N, C-alpha and C positions, 0 to 999 in steps of 0.2 A: 691731506686725507680726502678720500672719495668714498661715498657710501651709496650702495645700490640695494634695493629691496627685490628679492626673488621669491614670489609667493608670500609666505609669512615670515621668511628668514631674511635678516639683514646681513650684507657682506660689506666689509670695509677694506679698502686698498690703501696701504701705507708705503710711502717711498722710503727706502733705506739706502741712501747714498746712490750706488749705481744699479740697484735692483729694487723690486717692490714685492710686498707680501700681501696676500689676501686672507683675511680672517673671517670665520663664521661667528657672528656676534652672539649667537645663542649661548655658546660656552667659551667664546674667544679661542676657538681652536684654529690652528693654522691649516689652511686649505691648499693654497698654491703659493709657489715662490716663482717670481718672474725671472726672465733672463738677466744675465749680467751685461749691462750696457757699457760702452766704452767711456761715456761721460756721465757726470752726475745728473740725476733727475731734477728738473726745474719745476715741473708741474705734472699733476696726475688727475684723471677724471674717469668715470665709469658710466656705461650705458648698456644695460642688459648683461650679456656675457662678455662684453668687450671692455678692455681697459686701455685708456689712452695715456701715453707716457711721453712727455716732452723732454728731450735731451739736446740742449743747445738749439740749433736751427731745425732739427728734425722732430717729427711726431711719430711714435711707434704705436701701431694699432695691434693690440694683443688679444687673442681669443683665450680668455681665462689666464693662461700663463705664457703662451707662445706667440711670438710676433707673426702676424699674418700679412701685414703691409706696412709701408713707411710713407708718410706724407712729407714731401720735401718741397719747399717753395719759399720759406722765410729766409731772409738775409741777415737776421739778427736773432739773438736768443729769445726763445718762446718762454713766457712766464705766466700766461693765463690760458686756461682751457675751459670750454663750456659745451657739453653735448646738448643738442636741441633737435629732437626728432631724428631724421636721417642725416642731420648735418652736425658738423663739429666746428665750433668757433675757436680761433686761436689768435692771440695778440702777442706780438713781439716787441722788443725794446725800441725798435725804430718806428713805433706807432702804426704798424701795418696789422689790420684785422683781416684774416683770411677765413673764408667760409668754405669748408670742405664737405663734399659728399663722401663720407667715409666708407659707405658700402661699395661705391664704385672706385674709391681711392683716387679721386681727382679733385682739382680745385674748382669750386662752383663760382665763386666771386671773391672780391676783396674790397676793402674800404681803407683809405688812408685817413687816419684820424688827424686832427689839427696839430700843428707843431707846438702850440702853447698848452696842449692837453697831454699829460703823461699818465696813461691808465694804470691803475693799481688793482682794480677788482671788476669783475663782470658777472652779471646775473640776469635771469629771465623772470620777469614778474608774471605771476599767475594770471591767466585769461588774456594776456596781452599777446595777441597773435603776431608772430614774426618780429617781435620787438625785444630789445635788450636794454639793460641799464649798465652804463660804464661809469665807474668812479675814478678819480685822478688824484695825483699828488698835490695838485693845487687846491683841492677841496671842491672842485666843480664836479657836476654830474650831468650826463647826457643820456637822452632816450633816442635810440636808433631803430629804424625799420631795416632789417637785414635783407629782406627780399627786394625792396626798392632801393637799398643802399642810400638811405636818406636820413639826415638828422631831423628828428621830429621836434624835439624840445630840449632846451638847455636850462638846467637848474642853476640858480645863483651860487649855491654852495654855502659852506659854513666856515671858510677861512682856515681849515686844517685838513691835512691829508686824510682821505677816506681809506680805511683799512679793510672794511668788510661791509657787505650789504646782504640782508636776509629778509626773505618774504615772510610776512606775518600771516596768521590764520585769516585775517580780514583782507578782502580784495582791495587793491589800490594802496594798501599800507605796507611800508617796508621799514625795517630797522637798519640804521646806518651807524657804523662805528667809526670814530675819528681817532687820530693819533694823539690828540690832546686829552683824551679820556671821556669825551662827550658821546652819548648815545642818543641818536635822533630818531623819533618815530614820525615818519613823514608820509603824507598822503600824496601820491604821485598824480592823481587825477586833478586835485585841486591845487597842487604845489603849495601845500600848507603843512607846517610843522605842528604836530599834535602835542608832543611833550618832549622834554629833554631830561635825560638822566646824566649823571656824571660820576665817574669812578677815578681812582688814582692810577695814573699811568695809561699808556696807549691801549685801546681796545683791539685785541687780536682776533676775536671771533664772536659771533652772535648766533643764538638759536632760540626759537619760540617753542614753548610747550603746547602740544596739540591734543591732550587727552581730556579736555574740558576745563583745565585750570589755566588761568590767565597769568602766565609767568614768562619772563624773558631772561635768558642766561647770557652772561658776557664773561670774557676772560681777559687776563692781562699778562704781561711779560714776567711777573713775579711768581706765576704758577697758581694764582687764585682764581676762583670762579664766583661770580656775583649773580644772585637770583633776585630779579626785580618783580614786584607785584604790580601788574598793569592796572589793577582796579584801584588800589590805594595810592598808586604812583610813588612808591618808596621802596627802599631796599628791604627785601624779605629775609634773606639769609646770605651767608658768605661761606664758601668752602675755601678757607684760608690755606694757602700752600697745598692745594690739591695735587700739584706737581712740584718737584724741586727745581724746575727750570721753567722757562717761558712755555705757555700753552699755545700750540699752533692751531688747533681746531677743536670745536665742540659741536655736538649734534644731539638734539632730542629725537628719539625714535617716534615715528608718527603713531599717535594714539596710545602711547605708553609713557609712564613716568620714569623713564630711564634716559640718562644723559651719558653720552660717550665723549671722552676727552682724550686727546693725544698731546704729548709735550715733547720738548727738546731734551728731556731727561731720559729718552729712550724707553718710554712706557706708554701703554694704552690702558685706560681705566673706564669702568662702567659704574655709574652711581644710580641708585634707585631712591626715589623720593617717596618713602612709605612711612615716614615718621608721623606721629600724631599732630605735630605742629608744622608739618611739611619739610622737616629736616631730611637731608640726604645721608646715605651711608654707602660705603664702598661695597659694590656687589661682586665684581670680578676685576682681575688685573693681570696683565702680562707685561713684564718689564725685563730689562737687561742692564748692563753697566751703562751709566750715563757718562762715564769717563773711562779711559783705557784701563783694562785690568793689568796688573803687574806681576801677579803670582798665581799659578795654577798647579793643581796636583790632584790625581785621582784618589777618591776616598777609599782607602783600605781595600784594595783588590776588588773594586766594583766598577760599574759603569757610570757612577756619579762623580762629577768633576767639581772639586772645590775651587773657588775663584775669589780673589780679592783685588780691589782696584783703587784708583785715586778718588773714586766717588764715595769712599768710606763705607762701602757695603761689603758684606761677606755673603756670597751666594754659592748654591750648589746646583749645577746643571746636570740634567740627564742626557746622555748621548743616545739613549734608546727611545724615550718618549718625552717630548718637549714639555708636556703638561706637568711633569714631575719637578720641573725646575722651579726653585724658590729662593727668596732671599731670607736669611736668618734674621729674626726680629731682634732689635736692640732695645725693646721695651716700648712703652706707650709714649714715644717722644713727640707724636703729633699733638696730643693734648698739652704736653708740657710746652711745646713751641707756641701754641695758641695763648697759653697763660703768660708766657714771657715775651710775646709779640716778636718772635723770631722764627727762623726757618728750622725745619726738622733736620736738615743737613748740618746746620751749625751745631746741633746737640749730639750728633753722632760721634762715635769714637774716631780717633785719627786713622788714616789709612793703615791697613795691615801690612806688615813687612815679613812676617813669618807665622806659620801655624802648623799644628800637628794634631792627628786624630787617631783614635783607637776604638774599634767597634765592639771590643770584648764586653765592655760594661755600659753600652749606650742605653740599655733599657733600665739601668739602675740609677745612674747619676751622670753628671756632665762627662763628655768623652772627647771634647776638643778644647784646645787652648791656643790663644793668639797673642802675638806681640805687635805693638803699634809704633808708628813712626814718631820718634822723639817723645815717647810716653814712658812714664815711670811704672806703669802697671801692665801685667799680662792678665787676660780674662779667660774664664772658662765658658764653654758653649755646650748646648745640648742638642745633638742631632735628632733625637727622638721627638722633641717638642719644637724643633726649628726655632730656637731662641737663644739669647745670651744667658749664660748660667748665673749662678748665685754668688760666685767667688771671683776675687781678683787677687793677684799675687804681685809682690814687688821685691826688689833686692833688699836684703837685710844688712848690707854693708853700711859702714859708718857714714859714708858720703852717698847720698841718694844718686842713683844712676839709672839711665834709661834701659829698659829691657830690649835686647837685640835679637835673642834667639829663644825658642821654646821647643819642648819635646814631651811626649807622654810615654810613660814606661810601658813595657810589653804586657804587664799585668793589668794595666788600665787604672791603677790606683794612685799614681804619682805624676805630678807635673814638674818638669825640670826647666828652670828658666836661667838664661845667661844674660849678663848685663854688660854695659859699655865699659865698665871698669874692670872686667875680667872675673867678676864674682859669679858663682853658680849656686843656686838655691834649689831645694827640693820641698814641694808642698804635697800634702794629701789632697787629691782633687775632690774627694767626697766631702770632707769636712772643711777644707780650705785652710787647715792648720799647717804651720811650718814644721818640717820634719828633718831638716838638716841643711848643711852648707858644705860645699866642696871647695876648700881653700888649702893652699900649701905655699910654703916659702918659695917653691919653684913653680908656682902656678902661673896662670896667664897674666900678662902685664898690660894687655890692651883689650879692646872690645871683643867679646865672644861673637864669632861669626855663625857657628852652628852647634847644635847639641843633638846627640844621637844615643840611643840605648840599643845594645845588641839583642839578638833574638832570645838569648837565654836569660835576659834581665839580670846579668851579673856585672856588666860594665857600662860606664857612661863614657862616650867619646866626644870630645869637644875640640873645635878648631877656632883659631883666633887670628886677628890681623897681625899679631906678633910673629906669625909664621911658624907656629907649632901646633902639633896634634897631641893631645894628652888623653891618657886612659885612666879612668878613676874606678875604684871599687864601688859598686852600687850600694852595697850594704854598709861597708866599713867607712866609706866616704874618705878614702885616702888615695893619693896619687900613686899609680902603679908604674907608668912609663910615659916618656915623652919622645916624640919624633920631631926633629928639626927639618922643616921643609926648605928653608933658606930664602923664602920670599913671602910677603904678606898674602894670606889666604883670602880669596874673595868669595868662593863658592865651595860647597861640600855636599856630597850625596852618598848615602849609605844604602847598599843592597843587603838587607838582613838575611835573605835566603843564602846568598853566596858569601856573605861577610866580606864584601869588597867595599872600600871607601875611596871615592873619587874626590879629589880636591883640585881646584884651580887657584892660580896665584897671579900676582902682578907681572910675572915674567912670561905670561901667556902660555904656560905649560900645564898640561893635565897629567896628574900623577894618580896611579891606582895602587892602593895599599891593601894588603891582607891583614885584617885586624886581629887575626889569631896568631900569625907568625910575626906580626909587626914589621913586615918587609914590603918594600915597594916592588910590585910585580910588573907594572907596565908604566911607560911614559909616552905621552902623545904630544907632538909638536906640529905646528902648522898655522895656528891662528895668528893674525897680525893686528888684531884689535882686542879690546877688553872682552873677555868671555862673560856673556850675560847670564847664561844658565846651562846646566848639565842635567842629564836624566838617564838612568839605566832602563833597559827594557825589562820585561817580566822575568826572564831567566838570567839576567845580568850577562848575556852574551854580547850585547851591544851597548854602547854609550853614545848618546846624542849630545852635541855641544853647539852652542850658538854664540856669535860674537857681534860686535857693534858694526861690522861691515855688511850686515844682513846675510852672512854666510852661516850655513848649518853643515856640520860634519857628523857622519856616523862612523864610529870606531868599532872594529871587531876585536874583542879582548883575546880570544884564543890565538889569533894570528898576529895580533899587535899592529894591525894595519887600518888605514882609513878606507872604508869600502864604499862610501858615497860622499859626494861633496856638491852642494847646490847653493844657489843664491836666491834670495827672495827680494821683493820690492822694497820692503821696509825692515829694519832690524827687529829681531825676535827679543822680547823681554823675558819670556818664560816658556818652558816646554815640558812635556811629560808624555810617556808612553801609556797606552791603555794596558790593563793587566795582561791581556792576551797578546800584546804587541802588534795588533792589527792596525792600529791608528796611532798617529802622533799628533798631539794637541799643542798649538802654539798661540801666543799672544804677541802683538806687534805694536811698535811705537805709533801713537796717533790713531789707533783703531780700537773701537769699543767692542769688537767681536772676538770670538775664540774660534780658531780655525782647526779643522781636522784634516789630516793628510793620511791617505791610505798607504799602507806598507805593501809595496809591490811584491816583496819576497813572501808575504803571507798569503797573497791571493793568486800568485802565478809563479811559474818557474823563472828564476833569475840567475843569470850567469855573471859571475864577478869579472870585471874588466879592469885594466890599469886605470888609476885615477888620472884624468886629464890635467893639463897645466892650469886651466882656468875652470872655475865652478860653472855648472850649467844654470842658466836663469830659468826659474819656473814661475808660472803665473799664479796669482793668489786664487784659491778656490772660491767658487761662487757660494752665495747663500744656499743653505740646504733646506728643503721642504719635506713634506710627507713622502713624496715620490717625484724625483726629478725627471724620470723617463716617461711615466704614464700619468695621466690626470687622475686625481683622487675622486673616484666615482661615488664613494660612500657618502661624502658630504653633499653631493648634488642630487641625490635620489629624491629629495623632498621638493626640489625646485619645480616650478611650473614648466610644462612642456618637456621635461626630461625624458619621460617614457615614450613620448610621441616619436622620437627619432630612432628608437631602438627596434630592431627586428628580432622577433622571437622565433625559435625553431622548436618543433615538438620534440625532436630527438637529434642530439648533436652528432652521434656516430653510431653505426650499427654494432660496433664492438663494445660499446659502453652499456652498462646496466642502468636503465633510466627509470626514475620514479614518476609517478603521476603528480599533477600540480594541485591535487586536493590537499586540504589540511591534514597534518599527521594525526590530529585528534580524531578525525572521522574513522580511520581504519583501526586505531587502538580502541575506540568505542565499540566498533563492530565486533572485534575479537572478544571483548570483555562485557558484552551487552547483558548476559545473564547475571553476572556479578553486580552490574550497575542497577538492574531492575530489582534484584533482591535487596540491595542496600536502600533503594528508594521506595520500597514497598510501604504502604500505609500500615502502621502498627495497630491503630484502632479500627475495628471493623465498621463498615458502613451501616448506618441505622436504616431500618425499613421505613419508608414514608407512611405517614398516617392516612393520606388521601388515597383514593382509588388509583390503581395502576393504569388508568387510561384517562384520556382527556377528550372532551367534546368541544367542537368549535362553537363559539358564542357570537351572536350578532349583537353588536353594541348599539345602543339607542337610549331612549328615555327609560325603557325597561329592557334589560338584557334577556334575549331569547336564544334557545339552541338553534343552530343552523340546520336546515334540512339536509338529509343525506342524498347524495347524487344517485339517481336510478342506475346509471351505467356502472357505478361501482358495485351495486347489488347484483347486477347480472354477471359480472366477471367472476371467474373461478379463482379460488384461493389455493388451488393445487398447483405446485410448480412441476413442470415437466423437465427433468434433468437432462433428457436427451436433446432438448432444444438449446441448452446452454453450452457455451464454449468455455471449458474449464482451463484451457491452456493460457498461461500468463503471457504478458507482453515480452518478458525476458526470454521465455522459451521460444516464442515466435521469432524473435530477432536472432536467437541462436541458430534456429533452423535455416533462416534465410542466409545468415553469414557463412554457414557451413558450405553452401554451394559456391560462394565467391571467395571464401577464405579471407574475408575482410570483416574484422570484428569491431570496426570503428563505432557503428551504431550501438552495439552491445555495451562498449565501454562508456559511451556518452550516457546511455540509459542508467547504468550503474552509478555513474558519478552524479546524476541528477537526483538519485534517491537518497533518503536519509539513512543512517545506520540501522534504524528499526525497519525501514522499508526493505533494505537489502537482506536483513536477517529473515524477515517474513517470506520474501521471494525464494530464498535458498531453502528454507525449511518446508516450503509448500511443493517442492519437486515431487513428481509422481513416480511410483515404482512400476507403473503399468507399461505394457508394450515392450517388455524385455529391457527395462531400465533405460529407455530411449532418452529421456530428459537428462539423466546423469551422464550418459555418453556424450551428449551435446556439450554439457558444461565442462566435462573433463577434456574434451577436444579443444575447447576454448582456452582452458588453463594451459594445456600443453603448447598450443600455438603461441600464446603470449610469452611463455617462458623461453621458447626458442628465439623469439624476437627480442628478448631482454627489455621489454617495455612495460611500463606501469607495474613495476615489480612488487611494490608493497600492496597494491590493490589485489593482484593475483594471490599473494600470500594470505591476505585476509579472507578472500573467498574460499580458498582451499582449506583454511583452518576451520571455517564454519561448517563446510560440507563434511569433512572428516569427523568433526566432533558430533554432528547431528546424525549423519547417515553411515558412518564408517562401518559398523558391524553388519548392516544389511547389504552394503555395497560389496563386501567381501564374498558374498554368496554367488555373485555373477562373475563368470570367468572373463568375459570381455571387459567388464568394468575393472576387474582386478588387473588385467594385463595393461590397461591404460594407466592405472595407478602406478604400476611398476615402471612404466616408461617415464611418467612424470617424476618419480623418485630418482631415476638415473640422471635426467636433465637437471633436476633441482640440486643434486649433490655436487655436480660440476660447478655451477654458478655460486653456490654457497661456499664452496672451498675457495674460490677466487675472492669473494667478499671477506671471508674470514682472514685470509692472508693480508688483505689490505687493512682490515681493522687492527690486526695484531701489529702490523708495521707502523701505523699511525699512533697506536697506543704507546708503542715503544719510544717513538720520537717525542711525543708529548711528555712522557715520563722523564726522558733525558733532559729536555729543555726546561721542564719544571724544576728539576733538581739543580740544573745549572744556574737558573735565575734566583733560586732560593739562596744559593751560595753567594751570589752577587749582592 
């Protein structure tokens, strides 16, 4: 983990196998996704807008998300990075310390560390110019001057491997974490240990709190965080099992009571210490599967993808907006784990092997049901509340049996569960009460592989390892018909819209049945290994199938042919089409991620060609971010220096209608100024003051005296000569000057500098003298700006005020009237263009709103 502060916002870079992701810590939103490197990332660091990524012997310098240069020079794997000013320090496994000038992308110097010294951590102490501290596996620690390339001092060490070193708020004092669990507070200048704390297990990371509270946080490999009180020199509190796996890094934000933690459980969490006694609570979290997912399926014709994995979690991911992705809660198992002194993962339900959902009743009661590996119960879940439901269901057979398959009826009222002994039960999902059993003398003899309900809610279709497909009457609970497949069934998928049932069996053949006619309509052969999963697309025209050889085939049902055949790097464990068939989602052996593949047929013209003798090998898709082609600017606008590099233009194009940069409220206030004044008028009349309506100047002293009147003031006349006054406003003067040059820039700047009340007063003060000369100047200004298509809303506001105040009088002058008619002609052309664009956008917004409401 690498953290960088830009202005007031913190950004964190996390390495994800062969790529990295950058999050905005304000809301933990994903900002950038780095490139997909050929090798796994071994170390990562940040400096400004740059991210440094070490992969084997090379160091990639990335500007935000794109590689701008590669630093090559190491002969062994690089495992430590440290940015320091304009330099980047890197240490490889062969004890070579390289000092790079990363701005010039060249090697500045190098240092060969001693053979007996195997570095594990590197840090720069505050105020120590050009100096670094290096810790080792042997427990030794050294202070180096990197500019002189000289060893300054060697610390004796503490007899255990140094795992982390962290600068404290106090100068010269650092915190040192050891593999044996000790935490050393050491003064570098005096080479003296101040205090020693001790925790159970190796220290994986340290961080000091810097908001005025004297606390030190440490983490371990069990996922716990310990908070140490530096004043009382004891353990203050413990975040037991803050992560379900080892914590890789922790960091206190500078000046804030917020702790950021990352763990090997594929999660990043923010904790805030705002409790009365200094306790922490979870503020924000972003997480994914900590172990490979094994089953995925889109949630009832929506963009939400249900996913279950070996990490015992049940998650729903959004393919539209990542912030909507969440894990469904299994209850308050964290507190239970603390009471029982165990992990939350231990208390979770076993891994899910099958699930079913129906959104018809999701606002009323539980609408999902799950079956778990080697477990006797099926459980209900509530999508509306994102939690495990109130009911659990088990087989009512005489001999207890594990639940192997589940399904929810089309009406959303019943949960159907199939068991390992071939027993099928029906429960009311609202009350949790048993409502029937589907058994027959000719029923299934082995484990139920899948359970389905047809679209009319009249039949239940079950498949079993005994190689049979059976059709049951939903209401009467009797067996109607049996189809012999001839081989143990391993997978089954029902397309309810087309009423096609696809089944796979041990003979590696895919059979398609019409559940209405009870006939096999298609048979597909070609797989040479166990078929791991199958899925219909939205209209049941295609069927996707995957096998253990990492191969995926796409079958076309109308023609009965394989239309695509490709091979991936690792075998697919589960797959499903999006409701619109534009993407295919897959999960893979040994991978914690879910991959989305674009359907070329959906996005472009595709011509079907004969299938080759060998499948084509395709590369795994890279991690997806907010925008892989362009940088996400919205999240960077608040950063320091962002606007300095941008060049602004007054007008983008002459053909575009351009608005002014003034606030919208300014022009709306100008148009409605009379209404606003009327609304703000004082209801109670002003009272007449009791004192005289004049004031005389007073000379202050021991005794106050009236100031003498200036003689010059008495001689001056109080009569105003109107002929000597210039009654023409600055606005009209600027209009007259601009008319000669046809450049109204100064007029626009003057209007923008005035308040709404000032503009209103200026326009209402126009004179009718000299043949409406001032009105002609204003109308010429409006006409010229309309033709230029510039400052459109400003011109509309000015035109509105003039017509509303002077419209009746202006109609008496023929020249003014002809200008108004010309303005009306130009105005109607541009308003028609705008109206067409408004209608077009309103139509699109309405369409997309209705579409997403359905999803």
